[in-house]
C-alpha positions as CSV (number, residue, x, y, z in Angstrom):
1,X,-45.1,7.3,16.7
2,X,-43.5,10.6,17.5
3,X,-42.1,9.1,20.7
4,X,-40.7,6.2,18.7
5,X,-39.1,8.5,16.1
6,X,-37.6,10.6,18.9
7,X,-36.2,7.5,20.5
8,X,-34.7,6.5,17.2
9,X,-33.0,9.9,16.8
10,X,-31.6,9.7,20.3
11,X,-30.3,6.2,19.7
12,X,-28.7,7.2,16.4
13,X,-27.1,10.3,18.0
14,X,-25.7,8.4,21.0
15,X,-24.4,5.7,18.7
16,X,-22.5,8.2,16.6
17,X,-21.1,10.1,19.6
18,X,-18.6,7.4,20.5
19,X,-17.1,6.9,17.0
20,X,-17.1,10.6,16.4
21,X,-15.3,11.2,19.7
22,X,-12.7,8.5,18.8
23,X,-12.3,10.1,15.4
24,X,-11.7,13.5,16.8
25,X,-9.5,12.3,19.6
26,X,-7.3,9.9,17.6
27,X,-7.4,11.4,14.1
28,X,-8.4,15.0,13.8
29,X,-6.7,16.4,16.9
30,X,-3.4,14.6,16.3
31,X,-3.5,15.8,12.6
32,X,-3.8,19.4,13.7
33,X,-1.1,18.9,16.4
34,X,1.2,17.4,13.7
35,X,0.7,20.4,11.5
36,X,1.5,22.7,14.5
37,X,4.6,20.7,15.3
38,X,5.8,20.9,11.7
39,X,6.1,24.7,12.1
40,X,8.5,24.3,15.0
41,X,12.1,23.2,15.6
42,X,11.3,20.8,18.4
43,X,14.0,18.1,19.0
44,X,11.7,15.6,20.6
45,X,12.9,15.9,24.2
46,X,13.2,19.6,25.1
47,X,10.4,21.2,27.1
48,X,10.3,24.2,24.7
49,X,10.7,25.0,21.0
50,X,10.8,27.9,18.6
51,X,8.4,28.6,15.8
52,X,10.2,28.4,12.4
53,X,7.0,28.6,10.4
54,X,7.7,27.4,6.8
55,X,11.4,26.8,7.1
56,X,10.9,23.1,7.6
57,X,8.9,22.9,4.4
58,X,11.6,24.7,2.5
59,X,14.3,22.5,3.9
60,X,12.3,19.4,3.0
61,X,11.9,20.5,-0.6
62,X,15.6,21.1,-0.9
63,X,16.6,17.7,0.6
64,X,18.0,15.6,-2.2
65,X,18.2,12.4,-0.1
66,X,14.5,12.8,0.6
67,X,13.7,13.1,-3.1
68,X,15.7,9.9,-3.7
69,X,13.7,8.1,-1.0
70,X,10.5,9.3,-2.6
71,X,11.7,8.0,-6.0
72,X,12.3,4.6,-4.3
73,X,8.6,4.7,-3.1
74,X,7.6,5.1,-6.7
75,X,9.2,1.7,-7.5
76,X,6.9,0.1,-5.0
77,X,3.9,2.1,-6.3
78,X,4.3,1.2,-9.9
79,X,5.3,-2.4,-9.1
80,X,2.1,-3.1,-7.2
81,X,0.0,-1.1,-9.7
82,X,1.2,-3.2,-12.6
83,X,0.6,-6.4,-10.6
84,X,-3.1,-5.5,-9.8
85,X,-4.4,-7.1,-13.1
86,X,-2.5,-10.3,-12.1
87,X,-4.1,-10.3,-8.7
88,X,-7.5,-9.8,-10.3
89,X,-6.8,-12.7,-12.6
90,X,-5.9,-15.0,-9.7
91,X,-9.1,-13.9,-8.0
92,X,-11.2,-14.9,-11.0
93,X,-9.5,-18.3,-11.3
94,X,-9.9,-19.0,-7.6
95,X,-13.6,-18.1,-7.7
96,X,-14.2,-20.4,-10.6
97,X,-14.6,-24.2,-10.4
98,X,-10.9,-24.8,-10.0
99,X,-9.7,-28.1,-8.5
100,X,-8.0,-27.7,-5.1
101,X,-9.2,-24.1,-5.0
102,X,-9.2,-24.0,-1.1
103,X,-5.6,-25.1,-1.0
104,X,-4.6,-22.3,-3.4
105,X,-6.6,-19.7,-1.5
106,X,-4.7,-20.7,1.7
107,X,-1.3,-20.5,-0.1
108,X,-2.1,-17.2,-1.7
109,X,-3.2,-15.6,1.6
110,X,-0.5,-17.2,3.8
111,X,2.3,-14.6,3.2
112,X,0.0,-11.7,4.4
113,X,-0.6,-13.2,7.8
114,X,3.1,-13.9,8.5
115,X,4.9,-11.2,10.5
116,X,6.6,-8.7,8.2
117,X,9.8,-8.7,10.1
118,X,10.0,-12.5,9.9
119,X,9.5,-12.3,6.2
120,X,12.1,-9.6,5.8
121,X,14.7,-11.6,7.7
122,X,13.9,-14.8,5.7
123,X,14.3,-13.0,2.4
124,X,17.5,-11.4,3.6
125,X,19.0,-14.9,3.9
126,X,17.4,-15.9,0.6
127,X,19.2,-13.1,-1.3
128,X,22.4,-13.3,0.7
129,X,25.5,-13.2,-1.5
130,X,27.3,-15.7,0.8
131,X,25.0,-18.7,1.1
132,X,21.7,-17.4,-0.3
133,X,19.3,-19.8,-1.8
134,X,18.4,-17.6,-4.7
135,X,22.0,-17.6,-6.1
136,X,22.1,-21.4,-5.5
137,X,18.9,-21.8,-7.6
138,X,20.4,-19.7,-10.4
139,X,23.6,-21.9,-10.3
140,X,21.5,-25.1,-10.5
141,X,20.0,-23.8,-13.7
142,X,23.4,-22.6,-15.0
143,X,22.4,-19.0,-14.8
144,X,25.5,-17.8,-12.9
145,X,25.8,-14.8,-15.1
146,X,22.7,-13.4,-13.4
147,X,24.2,-13.6,-9.9
148,X,24.9,-10.2,-8.3
149,X,24.7,-8.3,-5.0
150,X,20.9,-8.2,-4.8
151,X,20.7,-6.2,-1.6
152,X,23.7,-3.9,-2.1
153,X,23.5,-2.9,-5.7
154,X,21.7,0.4,-6.0
155,X,20.5,-0.5,-9.5
156,X,18.5,-3.6,-8.4
157,X,17.9,-3.4,-4.7
158,X,14.6,-1.5,-4.9
159,X,13.2,-4.0,-7.5
160,X,14.2,-6.9,-5.1
161,X,12.5,-5.3,-2.2
162,X,9.4,-4.6,-4.3
163,X,9.3,-8.2,-5.3
164,X,9.3,-9.2,-1.6
165,X,6.5,-6.7,-1.0
166,X,4.5,-8.1,-3.8
167,X,5.0,-11.6,-2.4
168,X,3.7,-10.5,1.0
169,X,0.7,-8.2,0.1
170,X,-0.6,-9.6,-3.2
171,X,-2.5,-12.3,-1.5
172,X,-4.5,-9.7,0.5
173,X,-5.6,-8.0,-2.6
174,X,-6.5,-11.4,-4.2
175,X,-8.8,-12.2,-1.2
176,X,-10.4,-8.7,-1.5
177,X,-11.1,-9.3,-5.2
178,X,-12.5,-12.8,-4.4
179,X,-14.8,-11.4,-1.8
180,X,-16.1,-8.8,-4.3
181,X,-16.5,-11.4,-7.1
182,X,-18.4,-13.9,-4.8
183,X,-20.8,-11.2,-3.8
184,X,-22.0,-10.8,-7.4
185,X,-25.5,-12.2,-8.2
186,X,-25.1,-15.5,-9.9
187,X,-28.3,-15.2,-11.9
188,X,-26.9,-12.2,-13.8
189,X,-23.8,-14.1,-14.8
190,X,-25.8,-17.2,-15.7
191,X,-28.1,-15.1,-17.8
192,X,-25.2,-13.6,-19.6
193,X,-23.7,-17.0,-20.2
194,X,-27.0,-18.2,-21.6
195,X,-27.1,-15.2,-24.0
196,X,-23.7,-16.4,-25.4
197,X,-21.2,-14.3,-23.4
198,X,-17.8,-16.0,-23.1
199,X,-15.5,-15.8,-20.1
200,X,-13.7,-12.7,-21.4
201,X,-17.0,-10.8,-22.1
202,X,-18.3,-11.9,-18.7
203,X,-15.2,-10.6,-17.0
204,X,-15.1,-7.3,-19.0
205,X,-18.8,-6.3,-19.0
206,X,-20.2,-7.8,-15.8
207,X,-17.6,-8.7,-13.2
208,X,-15.2,-5.7,-13.6
209,X,-18.0,-3.0,-13.6
210,X,-19.6,-4.7,-10.6
211,X,-16.5,-4.6,-8.4
212,X,-15.2,-1.1,-9.3
213,X,-15.6,-0.1,-5.6
214,X,-13.2,-2.8,-4.6
215,X,-10.8,-1.9,-7.4
216,X,-10.9,1.7,-6.2
217,X,-10.2,0.5,-2.6
218,X,-7.2,-1.7,-3.7
219,X,-5.8,1.3,-5.7
220,X,-6.1,3.5,-2.7
221,X,-4.4,0.8,-0.5
222,X,-1.6,0.6,-3.1
223,X,-1.0,4.4,-2.8
224,X,-1.1,4.3,1.0
225,X,1.1,1.2,1.2
226,X,3.7,2.4,-1.3
227,X,4.2,5.7,0.5
228,X,4.2,4.2,4.0
229,X,6.4,1.1,3.3
230,X,8.8,0.7,6.1
231,X,9.5,-2.8,7.6
232,X,10.9,-4.5,4.5
233,X,13.6,-2.0,3.6
234,X,14.4,-1.3,7.2
235,X,15.1,-4.9,8.1
236,X,16.6,-6.1,4.8
237,X,18.9,-3.1,3.9
238,X,18.4,-0.4,6.6
239,X,17.8,2.0,3.6
240,X,21.3,1.3,2.2
241,X,23.6,1.4,0.5
242,X,23.6,5.0,1.4
243,X,20.0,6.1,0.7
244,X,19.6,3.9,-2.3
245,X,16.8,1.8,-0.8
246,X,15.5,4.3,1.8
247,X,11.8,5.2,1.7
248,X,9.9,8.3,2.7
249,X,8.7,6.8,5.9
250,X,12.1,5.3,6.8
251,X,13.8,8.7,6.2
252,X,11.1,10.4,8.3
253,X,11.7,8.1,11.2
254,X,15.5,8.6,10.9
255,X,15.0,12.3,10.9
256,X,12.9,12.2,14.1
257,X,14.7,9.5,16.2
258,X,18.3,9.4,14.8
259,X,18.8,13.2,14.1
260,X,16.3,14.4,16.8
261,X,14.5,16.8,14.5
262,X,10.8,16.1,15.2
263,X,9.8,19.4,13.6
264,X,11.2,18.4,10.2
265,X,9.9,14.9,10.6
266,X,6.4,16.2,11.3
267,X,6.7,18.3,8.1
268,X,7.4,15.1,6.2
269,X,4.5,13.3,7.9
270,X,2.2,16.2,6.8
271,X,3.6,16.0,3.2
272,X,2.9,12.2,3.0
273,X,-0.7,12.8,4.1
274,X,-1.1,15.4,1.4
275,X,0.5,13.1,-1.2
276,X,-1.7,10.2,-0.4
277,X,-4.9,12.3,-0.8
278,X,-3.7,14.1,-3.9
279,X,-2.6,11.0,-5.7
280,X,-5.8,9.2,-4.8
281,X,-7.9,12.1,-6.1
282,X,-6.1,12.2,-9.4
283,X,-6.2,8.4,-9.7
284,X,-9.9,8.3,-8.9
285,X,-10.7,10.9,-11.5
286,X,-8.8,9.0,-14.2
287,X,-10.6,5.7,-13.3
288,X,-14.0,7.3,-13.3
289,X,-13.2,9.0,-16.6
290,X,-12.3,5.7,-18.2
291,X,-15.4,4.1,-16.8
292,X,-17.6,6.9,-18.2
293,X,-15.9,6.6,-21.6
294,X,-16.4,2.9,-21.7
295,X,-20.1,3.2,-20.8
296,X,-20.6,5.7,-23.6
297,X,-19.0,3.3,-26.1
C-alpha cells in the first residue's frame, strides 16, 4: 500500500511538472520581464536601453489620448454587461422545449466562429455612408432622418462598434450559459415544478443560483474582452476619427510599433493586467455580496 501511495505521489508530481513549467515559462517569466521592460526606454530594436524607472507610468497617467481610449473601452464593457441578462434569457429559451432549437443554437453561435477580421470588413461595408446596406434599410422604412456617418461620427462610432462586438461574442456567452443550464439535475427542477414553482421562480431560485460559477466566468470574460478589444476598431475605423474609437490595446500597439516606444507600451500592458484583476475583484465581491443578501432574505 505504501508503495502504491508513493507511486501515486510520483505520478501526480510528474503530471504537474509539465503544466507548471509551461505556466512559469509562458506566463510568469514574461510577466516579470514585461514589468522590467516597463521601467526602461527601450525602442524595440536597439541593443541597449536606459532605466527610466517610474517615468513611463507618470507619462501614461498624463496621456489624455490614452484616457480617451480607456473611456472607449468602457462603452464595450457596459454594453456587454447590460446584454448579459439577454444572453441568459436566450440560453433559457434554447434549453427549453423550443421548436427548431437546434437551428437557433447554430445561428446564435455562428458569428463567434467566423473570423473577426472578416466580420469587421463585412460590417464596414454594412455601415458605409456611400452604399451601405444599413442606410438602405433605413430608407426602405422611411427613416432617412436617422442616417448619419456611423463610423466617422465621434458621438456614435463606439456604440456602433460595440453593437458589432455584441453580435459577434454574445453567441459564445449564450452557449456557455446553455452548457451550465443543461448540467443542472432535472429531478430538482421537476420537483420544484411539482411543488408549484412557475417558470420565473424556477429561473430565480434554482437555475440562477446553480450557475453562478458560469455567470462569474462570463463577467470575467466581459472584463478581459472589453479591455483587450482590438480587431473590430482596428479594421473598421483604425481608431479614428482621431482617437475617438481607439481602445487601450490599440493605443498600446501603436505606441510600440508605430512610435517605437516599447518601454511605454510595456507600462500600458502592465496597467491593463492590473485593471483586469482589480475590476474582477471588485465585481466578484459585489456579486457575492448580492448572493449572500438574497440567501439571507
